[in-house]
N, C-alpha and C positions, 0 to 999 in steps of 0.2 A: 571519978569526976564526971559530972554530967556535961552534956553538950551545951555550948553557949555560942553566941554570935561573935563575929570578928572583933567587935568593939571591946569585948571583955579582955582581949589580949593587948590592947594598946598600953595599959599600965605597965605590963611586963617588958615593954620595949622603950622605956623612958631614956635609955642610953642614946636613942636616936637624937634627942634634944641636945645632948652633949656633942654629938658629932656635928650637928648643925651649927652650934656655937663655935666650935673649933674651925669649921669650914668658913664661917663668916669672918673670923679673925684672920685666917690665912688669905682669904680673898682681898680683905682690906689692906693687909700688908703688901700683897702683890700689886694692888692698884697704885698705892703710893710709890712703891719701888718703880713701877712702870712709868709714872709721871716724872720721877727723877731722871730716869734714862732718857726720856723725851727731852728734858731740859738740857741734859749733858750733850745729847746729839745735836741739838739746835746750836749750842755754843760752839761745838766742834765744827759744824758745817759753816757757820758764819766766819770763823777764823780761817778755814780753808778757802772760803770764797774771797776773802781779802787777799790772801797769799796769791791765789790764782789770778785775781784781777791785776795785781801789781806785775806779775810775770807777763800777762797778755799786753798790758800797757807798755811795759819795758820793751818787749819784742816789737810791738807796733811802732813805738817811737824810734827804735833803732833802725827799723826797715825804712821808715819815712825819711830819717836823717841820711841814710845811705843813698836813697834815690835823689834826695834834694842836693846832696854834695855832688853826685855824679851829674845831675841835671844842670848844675851851675858851672860845671867844669869847662875850661876853655876847649879841651879836645872835643867834648860832646857837642859843643855849640859851634865848632868850626864848620863853615859852609861846605868844606871839602872833607868832612869827617868820614863820609861813607867810603872814601877811597883810602883812608888812613887805617888800614887793618891793624898794624902793630901797635899804633898809639891807642886805639880803642881797646885792643886786647889787653894791653898792660893796665889800662884804666879799670876795665871791668873785672879783671882777674883779682885785683887787690882786695875788694870786699869778699869775694867768693873764697879766697884762701883763708880768711879769718872766720867765715861762717859757711860750713859745708851744706847748710840747709837751703842756701840760695841755689836754685836750679839753673837759672839763666838770666842774663841782663841783655836788653836789646833796644834798638831804636827803629821806629817806623817813620819813613820820610814821606813828604807830601807827594812826591812823584811815584809813590807806591813801591819804592825800594825798601829793603829791610836788612838790618845788620844785627846779628845775635851772637853772643858768646855763651856756650853751654859748658857747664861743670860736669865733666865725665865722671869724676869721683863722687858725684852726688849719690848715686846708687848703681848697683850692677846693671839695672835695666837700661841705663843711658848708653853704655857701650854696645849693648845688644841692639838697642833701638837704631843707633847710627852705624852699626856694623864696624865699629872702630877697632883699630889694632890695639894690641896689649899696651904699647908704650903711650898711647894717646892720653893726654890729661885735659886738654881744652879743645873745643871745636868752635870755629867761626862759621856761622851759617849766613850766607848772603843771598837774598832774593833780588835779582837784577832785571830791571826793565829799561831798555834803551829808549822806549817811548811810553809815557804814562798811560796811554790808551791800550797797551798790549794786555790781552787777557791772560796769556800763558807766559810765564817768566822763567828765566834760568835760576836754578837753585844750586849753589856751590857750597860744599862743606869742606873746610880746611882743617886738618888735624895737626895739633901741636903737642909736644911733650911737656913735661913739668918745667923745663928750662925755656919754654916758649920757642922751641926750635921747630920749624916746619917739617912735617912728616910726609903728608900726602894730601890728596884732595879727591872729591867725588862730585860729579855734576849730574843733575837730573832736571826735569821740568816740573813746574808747579803752578797752580792757580792761586796760591796764597796771596791775599791782599791785606796788608796791615791796616789800611784805612777802614776796613769793614769790621775790624775786631773790636770787642767791647772795651778793652783797655785803652785803645786809641780814642775811641769816641767819648768815653767818660773823661779822659784827660783833657780833651778839647772843650768839653762842657764845663769843667770845674776850674778851680784855681789852686795852684800849688800841687802837692802830692795827693793823688786820689787812690783810695784803697778799694779793691773789689770785694764782693762777698766771697767767702770760701767756696771753692768748687773743686771737682775731681779732675785732675789733669788727665786728658785722654791718653796721652802717650805714656805717662809714668804710672797711671792707675793709683795716684796718691792725692790726698787733699792738699790744697794750697791756696795762696792768695797772691794777687798781682797788684803791685804798687806802680803807679805811672804818673808822669807829669809832663806838661808841654815844655819844650825847649825855648830858647830865647827868640827864635824866629817865629814862634807862635803857630807853627805848622808841623813841626816834627815832635815826636813823643818818645820819651825814654821810659822804659818799664823794666820791672824786676819781678821774677817768679820766685816765691819763697814757699817751701813745703812746711807742713805743720807737724812734722815728726818730733821736733824739739819739744813742742807743747805736750805731746803724748808721753815722751820720756819723763818730762817733769811731773806729769800727773801720775805716772807709774811709780816714781820715787815717793810721791806723797802717799800713795796707796800702801807701799811697804811699811811706812812709819805709822800710818793712821788706820790701816785696815778699812779704808773707805773707798768705794768705787766712785770715780768722778768722770762726768761727761760734760764737755764744753760744746755748746750748740749755738750756731749763728745762722740766721736766715733759713731755718728749716733743715740744717745739715749738721751732723756731728763733725766738728773740726778737730777735736782731739779727745782722747779718753785714756783712762788708766787701764783699759782692756784692749790689748793690741789687735784683736781680731774682730772688732765691732764694725759693722757696715756703716757708712756715712749716712745711710737712709734707713736705719733700723727703726721701723714704725713703732715698735713697742716702746723704745726709749724716747723717740720724738713725741709720742702721744703723752708720755708722762711729763714732758717739759713744756707743754703747750701754754699753760697759764701759771707763771711763777707765783707761788703763794708765800714763800719765805716762812712757812711753818712746817714742822715735822709731821709726816704722815706715815702710816704703816701700810706696806704693800706686800704682795705675795708674788714671787717669781719662781715658777717651776716647783712649787711646794715649799720654798724657803722664804721665811719672813724677813723683811728689810725695813729699816727706818730710812725714809727718803725726805729730801727737801730740795726745792728748786728756787734759785735766786738769780737776779740779773744785776750784778754789781758793776758791770763795765759796759760802755757803749762805744762803738766805733762808727761814728757818723750817726745815721738815723736808725740803724739796726742794733739792738742790744745783744750782748753775748750772754747766753743763759747757761748757768751752771747747775747740773743735776748731781746731787750727792746721795749715795746709798750705802748704808752699813748694815751688815748682817745682824739681825736682832739677837740671835743666840749669843754672839760674842760680847755684845754690849750688855746683855742682861746677866751674863755669867756671874759677876761679883755680887749682884743683888740676889740672884737665885741661891747663892750659898747661904745667905742669911735666912731665906725662906725655908731652905731645906733643913737648916738647923732647927727652926721652929717646928717644922713638920716632925722631925725626929723626936723632939721633946714631947710633942703631942702623942706620937705613937707609943713612946715609953709609958706615958700615963695611961693610955688605953690598954696596954698590955697588962697593967695591974688589975684591970677589970675583966680580963679574959675569962676567968672561971665563971663569973656571973653571966657574962655574955653567952658563953658556951651552953650553960644550963638553960637559959631562956631561949636561945636560938634553936637548940636541938628539938625542943618540943614543937617549935614553929616550922622548922625547915624540913623535918623528916617527911611529913606528908607531901610537901612541895616536891621533894626529890622523887618520891614515889610517883607523883602525878607526872613529873617530867619524863620518867622512864616510860610510863604509859604513852605519853605524847610522842616520844621517840619511836615507839612501836608503830604509831600511826604514820610518823614521818617515813619510816622504813617500809610502810605498807603491810606490816604484819597484823592485819586487822583482827584475825581470829585469836590473837594472843592478848588483846587488850582486856583488862579486868577492872573491877570496881575497887577503889581504895577507900577504906573507912578511916575517919578522923574525928577528933573532938570538936573540930570546927565545922559547923553546918555548911558554910559556904564551900569548903573543900569537898564535902560529900556531894554537894550539888554539882560542882565542877567535874568530879570523877564520873558521876552518872552521865553528865553531858558528853564527856570524852568517849565513853562506851557507846552512847547513842550515835555520836558523830562518826566513830569508826565503822559502825554497822552501815550508816548511810553512805559513807565514802566507798566502802567495799561494794555495796550494791550498785552504786553509780559507776564505779570503775569497771565492774563486770559488764554492765550494759554498754559502756563506752568501748571496752575491748571487743565485745561482740560486734558492735557497729563498725569499728575500725577493721576487724577481720573480715566482715562481710564486704566492706568497701574495697579491701585489698583483693579479695576473691573476685569482686565485680570488675576491678581493673584488669586482672588476669584474664577473666572471661572475655572482656572487651577486646583485649589484644588477640586472643585466639580466634574470636569471632570476626575480627577484621578480615581475615583471610580464610577461605575454605581449605587452604592447604596446610596451615600450621597446626591444624588439629588441636590437641590439648597440650601443647608444649609447656605452657606456663603452669599447667596442673601436674604434668608428669615430672618436671624438674624437681619440685618440692618432695615428691615421693622418693626419688633417688637420693636427694640431699638428706632427707630425714633418716633414711636407712643407713647411709654412710656416716652421718654424724653420730648416730646411736652406737655403731660399732667402734668408732674412734673414741667415744666417751668411755667405752668399756674396755678398750684395749690396754694391755699391760706393756706394750712395746715402749722403748725408751723415748721415742719421738712424741708419744701421746700421753706421757705420764703427767705433764702439766696441763693437759687438755681434759679437765674434768668439770664439765658444766652441769651444775645441779639446779641453778637458779631457773625457775620456770619462765620468768620473763625474758631472760637472755635466750633460752631455747626457743621461746615464741618469736623473738626477734630474728633468730636464724631461719626459722620457718618462713617468716614474712619476707625476708630478703630473697629467698628462693622464689616466692610468689611474685615479687616485684622486680626481679632481675631484668626483665625485658619491657618494663613500663615505658622505656624510651621509644619503643616501637610505635607508640601512639603518634609520634611526630614523624614517622617514616611512611611515605605513601605506599599503599598496598600494592600498586601495580609494579613497584620496584622489587618489593619482597617476593612477589609471586611471578616475577618476570620469567616466562617459560621459553620465549624466543627472543632473538636479538632485536627485532623491530617492534617488539611489544612495548606500548606505553599503557594507556587506558584500554587500548585495543591493539590488535596485530596490524601494523601498518603495511604488511606484505600485500594486503588487499589493494592498497593504493597503487603499489608498483604493478600488481597484476592487471589493474585497470589500464595502466599506461601501455602494458604489453598488448592488451585487447585493442587499444586505439591503434597501435602500430600494425597489428594483424589486420584490422579493418582497413587501414590506409593501404596496406599491400593489396587487399582484395579490390579496393576501388581502383588502384593503379592498374591492376590486371584487366579489369573490365573496360577502363578507359583506353588501354592499349588495343583491345579487340575492336572497340568502336573506331579507333584510328586506323585500323587495317591490319594489325598484327594477327597472325594466325592464332586461333583459339588455343591450340595445343601448346604453342610456344609460350603464350601469356600464362597459361595454367601451370606450365613447368616452372616459370620464374616465381609465380606465387607460391607454389609448393615448396621451393627451396627457402624462400623468406619465412614461410610459416614454420618449417622444420627448424630453422635457426632460432626463431623467436621462442618456440616451445622448449628447445634445448637450453637456451639462455635463461628462461624463466625457471625451468626445473633446477638449474644450477643455483640461481639466486635463492630459490625456496629451500634448497638443501643447505646453503650457507646460513639460512635464517634459523635452523634448528639448534645449532650449537652443541651437537653431541659428539663432535670430534675436533681435533686441533687442525686449523686450516694452514695451508702452506703459502709461501711467497707467490707461487704460481696461481693459487686461488685468489689471492688479493689482486694480482695483476689482471686476472680475467674479470674480476668484479669492476675494476677501474675501466677496462675496455668496454664492458657492457654499459657502465654508467655513462660513457661518452656518447652512446647512441642517443640521438635527439628525437623528440616528438613535438608536435605543434599544438600549442595551447591557445584556445580562442576566447576563454572566459577569464575575467579579472580575478586575481587571487588576493586583492587588497580590500575586498568588500566583505561585510559580515564578520569582521575580526574584532577581537578585544583590543584595547589600546596598547596592552603589552605586546601582542602579536604584531600590531602595526609598527611599533618601534623597531622590531627586528627585521621588518621587510625592507627590501630595496625600493626606494621611491620611484625608480625608473623602470620597474618590472613590467608595468602595463602601459608604457607610453605608445607602443606601436603594436597593438594586437592584430593578427595572431603573432605569437612569438615562439621561437624554438627553445626548448629546454632539454637538459640532460635527463636520461631515463632514470638514473639514480643520482642523487646529489647530496652535498653537504652545504655548509655555509652559515652565515649569521642568523638566518631565519630559524635555524634549529638549535641555536646556542642560548641557554638561559644563564644570565650572569649571577654571580654569588653576591649575597648581601654582605656589606661590611660588618654588620652586627655579628655575623658568624665568627669572624676573626677575633672579635673582642671576647666572645664566649670561649673560643679555643685557648686564647691567651690566659684568660682568667682561670680556667681549669687545668692549665699546664699540659695541654694536649700535644703529643709528639707525632701523631700521624701526619703524613704529607697531605696537605690540603690542595685538591685540584683547583685550578684557576676558575673553572666554570662550575655552576651548580649542576647543570645537565648539559650534555651535548647529544642531541637526538638526530644528528646527521645520519642519513641512510647508509652511505658508504662507511662512515665511521663505525656505526653499529654492526653492519654486516661483516666488517673486517676484524671483529673481536677474535683474538687468536683461539681462545677456548672458552666454552660456556656462553652465557648470554648477557653477562653483566659488563658494563663499561667501567673504567676507573672511577668516574664521577658517581655512578650508581653504587659501586662497591663502597666508596667512602660514605655515601648516604646511608647504606645499610649498616655499616659499622658505627655510624654516628649515633645509633640508638643507645650505645653505651654511654656516650657523652650526655645525651638527654636523660638517661636514667640517673646519672650523677647529679645533673642540674635539678631535676624534679625532686629527687629525694633529699637533696641538700636544703631545699626551701621548706621542708616539713619540720615541725618543732618536736623532734624525737627527744625522749629523756635520756639520761646517761646510760641506761642499760640497753636502750634500743638504737643509740646513735651509730653503732657498728653496722647497722643495716645499709647505710649510705655507701660506705666503701666496699663492703662485701658484695652487694648487688652490682655496683658499677664495675667491679674488677673481674667479672665472670669471663672475660675474653683476654685476661692478662696471663702471660706464661712466666714460669720460674726463671727462664733465661733472659727475660726482659724484652722478648721480641713480640709480645702481645700488644693489644691496643685497649683503650685509647691513649694511655699515658706511659707505656713501656716500663711498667713496674717490674721489679725483680722479686726473688723469693723473700728478701728481707722486708718487703713492703706488702706481702700477701699473707693474710691470716689463714689459719687452718680452714675456717669455714669458706673463705674466698676460694681456696684451692678445691674444696669439696664442690662448690658451685661450678667451677671450671670443668671438673670431671663429669658431673651430672649433665651439664649443658651439652658437652661434646658427645657423650654416650647417647643421649636422647636424640640429638640431631642426626647422628650416624645411623641409628636404627629406625628412625621415623619413616613410615611408609607413605606419607602423604605430602611429600615435597615435589612440586612439578619440575624443579630444575635439577633433580638428581634422583637416582634410584636408591632405595634403602639398602643398607648393608646387612648381611647376615650377622648373627651373634659373634661368630668366630672372626669375621672380617673386621667388625667394629673393635673387638678386643685386640686384634693384631695391630690395627692402626694406633690404638691408644698405648700399647706396649712400646711401639716405636717412638711415640711422642714422649713417653716417660724416659726412654733411653736417651733421647735428645734433650732431656731436662726441661721439657716444656710443661708437663704436668707432674704432680707429686707421686713418685714411685711407691712410697710407703702407703699413701692413701689408696692408690690404685691396687696395691697388694691386698689391703683390707677388703677392697671391692671384690677381688677375685676369691680370696681365701674364705670369706664368709658367705660366698654364693649369692651376693647381692644381685649380680648380673642375671643369674638364673631366676631368682625370685621375681625380679622386675620383668624379665622376658615372658614368664608364664602369665603375667597379668596384662601385658601391654603389646607384645609382639605377635606377629602372625606365626602360625605353626611352622611354615616353611622357612622362617628366618632362624629358628632354634636348631642349629646344627651341632649338637653336643658331641658328635663323633669327631669333630674337627677341633675340639677344645681340650687341651691337656693342662690342667691347673698347675701341676708341678713344674712343667716346662715353662709356663708363663711366669710363675713366681721366681724361678731361677733366672729368667731373662730380666726380671725386675730387680734382682739382687735382694730378694726378700725370702727369709726362711719361715716356713710354716710354724706357727706356735702350737 
């Protein structure tokens, strides 16, 4: 068969027309079934709206009637009713015994007095609110003012049991004023019983309504608080029988619902009920389809009660979907009769497509060299195949160029880190060398621990190499003068020179004092002797301070005490230290420093001027990355005494945190880069090069369960390079045997991986590296016994 264009095959696929016809029929059936469901839902919602409306009206009428009866009672309208506790209690208790949803009934008097009966059994929260004893059933609350002008009144709570027997009372002060309450003011403005809009009772944390009316004197107001739990229970019963969610909304608040845990101000529900349409709509809630309708069948005063109905689409469509599924099944049976013909026609068409898809998957998996040309009877497929081969070659060439560019950029970053300081040498270049050698041995090892560590994917191996190059990229954010700090007073320069200048001033002052004494008549020999003693003391003190600045030994408490005593020596400053400063320095200066020049200052000092505050954004970063390191309060403390008193070494806790912070910055920087799935391990491996197996490392205190083999390799490579490096100003380099002994001890303490370090020793990686990168005097092979080391590590030579 000769080649022909794609149009020649359209006749062989006429079954597509049958499929289209069947699909149209099914869609049409589904459409009309859908319309029927809409109609059914609308009828159901209208019926429910009528039922709900009748219940709301009945509840509202009952509440109004209760308030009206109480408001016209002789007891409530008695001028002396406020003092008739038992009479009012019996009157108010009667309706509350029949309706437990009544929370309280109360009267506000024009003299600002207040009488209330509270239903303790309304809910458990009432007893807790009033701290009522277990037997209490009713509470009379009276707010008493002997003078209407009093701001603070007595509030007395009387507790009664179910038989109206007095139990106890509690008294406190209150500023409660019934005349200022909305229920009092609305009752005075209206006629008959006034109903409030639903609101959330502050004390009960429940939605409710207040009904109120003026009494016969025209100045007192009787009111009743009714919670809306009953409506919610009614709606919940309706839901059980109709499988419909119902929300009752008034004045922008949900007053009742069939869902017990819905907030009264749920914006999603309130937004759906803003404009009652009384037509069924389809909505989506958290991926579930619903039929919804909003109606306003009942009005209480000027504000309508809005009802929102919602039924799950799937349950309502279920009966109709059965019919559709039956039709689909019949259609499928008919199509199955045509399967032999369909298979014959489709095989010829699909085979080259499958082959092209396989070639496309090779491109997707980036196996560009394996992509081949597929031949077919369809010319368009031939053209597509040739296009795939060409595309694979283009992508391969492009990726190779991109990889070279990325690798060059990674090396550039490492070079920049090493070039930042003349002391770090080629740390970022040497760690990858160690890492690659150890990874190679682990990959080839037959030890049990490394059997599952067989990395053959070139891209993953490249990622391991890059993580070694990038492990210290966070050092770009760490100031050089901290990393290279060789003396305690060093910042950008060694501040010992400032202190020496002050000593020079004191020495010169001593000379001037000596000469002035001679001019005043003191014998020259005597004055010279005094000067000599002062000069000797100053020389000795400065030599001590300079020695403390070196940081090559651990200082004692006596050393710190002497530093403080030297620091208390004063000298006279004649020039302002508030001029020529940046605005940040000015903020740390004492504004009174230069009020009366000259001033006396301590020879060595600490204080706010030396303290650099930490930015709050730092804490947000540490929290985001789950950093466990203890964060110093200050970014830096450059106090002279504070730095000179460093117990050992030259680094303060603030500077040590800043140095260690480079691991955090490495994590942050690498996280923001768009690594693919094979390279994404670079982020964690590079950031974890200071983590220990026992969880005592930094910055996140990860343990061995969270450290990959490669991360453990980087830890070993980083430590070994740092120990043997001969270009660090703050420490002397270790010999080969010293470095190995230290790391053996670390392995025994379960800080580094003993098995990996065993490979490091067993395969002579340490020696191969030493010959290429260490000074000859560091390579003390006579002090290295591999068998003894492996035994200490608990590793047997293979």
